[in-house]
C-alpha positions in Angstrom: 91.0 86.1 77.9 87.3 85.7 77.2 86.6 84.8 80.8 88.2 88.0 82.0 86.2 90.1 79.5 83.0 88.4 80.6 83.6 88.9 84.3 84.5 92.5 83.7 81.2 93.2 81.9 79.2 91.2 84.5 81.0 93.1 87.4 80.3 96.5 85.8 76.6 95.6 85.5 76.5 94.4 89.2 78.2 97.6 90.3 75.3 99.8 89.2 73.1 98.2 91.9 75.8 97.8 94.6 76.2 100.1 97.5 79.7 101.4 98.3 79.9 99.3 101.4 83.3 97.6 101.2 82.3 94.3 102.9 79.1 93.9 100.7 81.1 94.6 97.6 83.7 92.0 98.6 81.0 89.4 98.9 79.6 90.2 95.5 83.1 90.2 93.9 84.0 86.8 95.4 80.6 85.4 94.2 81.4 86.6 90.6 84.9 85.1 90.8 83.8 81.8 92.3 84.5 79.7 89.2 88.1 81.0 89.1 88.9 80.8 92.9 91.2 78.2 94.5 93.0 77.5 91.3 96.2 79.6 91.9 95.2 82.4 89.6 96.2 86.1 89.8 93.5 88.8 89.6 94.6 92.2 88.3 92.5 95.1 89.8 92.5 98.9 89.6 92.2 101.1 92.6 88.4 101.3 92.6 88.1 97.6 93.5 91.3 96.9 95.5 91.8 96.9 99.2 94.1 95.0 101.7 91.0 93.3 103.2 89.9 92.1 99.8 93.4 90.9 98.9 93.6 89.0 102.2 90.2 87.4 101.5 91.3 86.4 98.0 94.6 85.0 99.4 92.7 82.8 101.8 90.9 81.4 98.7 94.2 80.6 97.0 93.9 83.6 94.6 96.5 86.4 94.4 95.8 89.9 93.4 97.9 92.7 92.0 96.9 96.3 91.4 96.8 99.9 92.4 95.4 101.0 95.7 94.0 104.2 97.2 96.1 105.0 100.3 92.9 106.0 102.1 91.7 102.4 102.2 91.2 100.7 105.5 94.2 98.4 106.6 96.8 100.2 104.5 99.9 100.3 106.8 100.5 103.7 108.3 104.2 103.7 107.5 103.3 103.3 103.8 100.7 106.1 104.0 103.0 108.6 105.8 106.3 108.0 104.0 107.3 110.9 101.7 109.3 109.6 98.8 111.9 111.1 96.6 112.1 110.1 92.9 113.1 106.5 92.5 112.4 105.5 96.1 109.9 102.9 97.4 108.6 101.7 100.7 106.8 98.4 101.4 105.2 96.7 104.4 102.9 93.7 105.1 99.3 94.0 106.1 98.6 90.4 107.1 99.6 88.1 104.2 99.4 91.0 101.8 102.3 93.3 100.8 101.6 96.9 100.3 104.1 98.9 98.2 104.4 102.6 97.4 106.9 104.1 95.0 107.6 107.3 93.2 108.6 107.2 89.5 112.0 108.4 88.4 110.4 110.7 85.8 
């Protein structure tokens, strides 16, 4: 747990100097996570950080990731973006080795 908190704080400090370039950000994030990579861990992310490209890169480094995702991100499958869902429905599709899932709550 302490590792996660430390990385979160370090990542936030780095974000203040980062540009919004997705590729550049991925390099910085992978550098921050280097001690934790290739150990079969799972990284939980919110939609600010997450993208299919980053998930694929982490997967290639034997690290899974789970989290929310903006549908406007690059490499999100078009069928997932376009599908209109009713309450309780879901749609899923692969983007490379990564599964992208969209659902609508029953509430």
